[in-house]
C-alpha positions, 0 to 999 in steps of 0.5 A: 291350707298348709299342704297347698301353700307348700306347693306354691312357687317361691315369691318372684320365681320367674319360672312360675306359670303366671310369669310365662304368659305374655301380653299382646305386646310381648311383656309378661302379664298376669292378666293373660294367665288369669283370662286363659286359665280361669275356667280350666282352674276353677270350672267357673264361667265368671272370671271375676269370681275366679280371681276373687275366690280362687286366685286371691282367696287369702287376700279376700278373706283378710279384707273380709276380716278387717271390714267385719272387725271395723263394723264390730268396733263401730257398733261397740263405740255407738252402743257405748254412747247411749245416754240413760 
């Protein structure tokens, strides 16, 4: 993971591939890049899967950890309320 993060462009880099694509009206658009390159980047036909698993992998993992922790917290709270 560290070796991949080192190769990422700087945050806000205007020369990053993501910012070079344009929408149909000529403005920079990330969606255009995702649609055009999702199969080439990941080899998966489903664009939603590519965006969630490949492009936003760190974010999706973080959300999963938060939901898991919330579920464990709820189980512990409900388990503690059991009356003998």
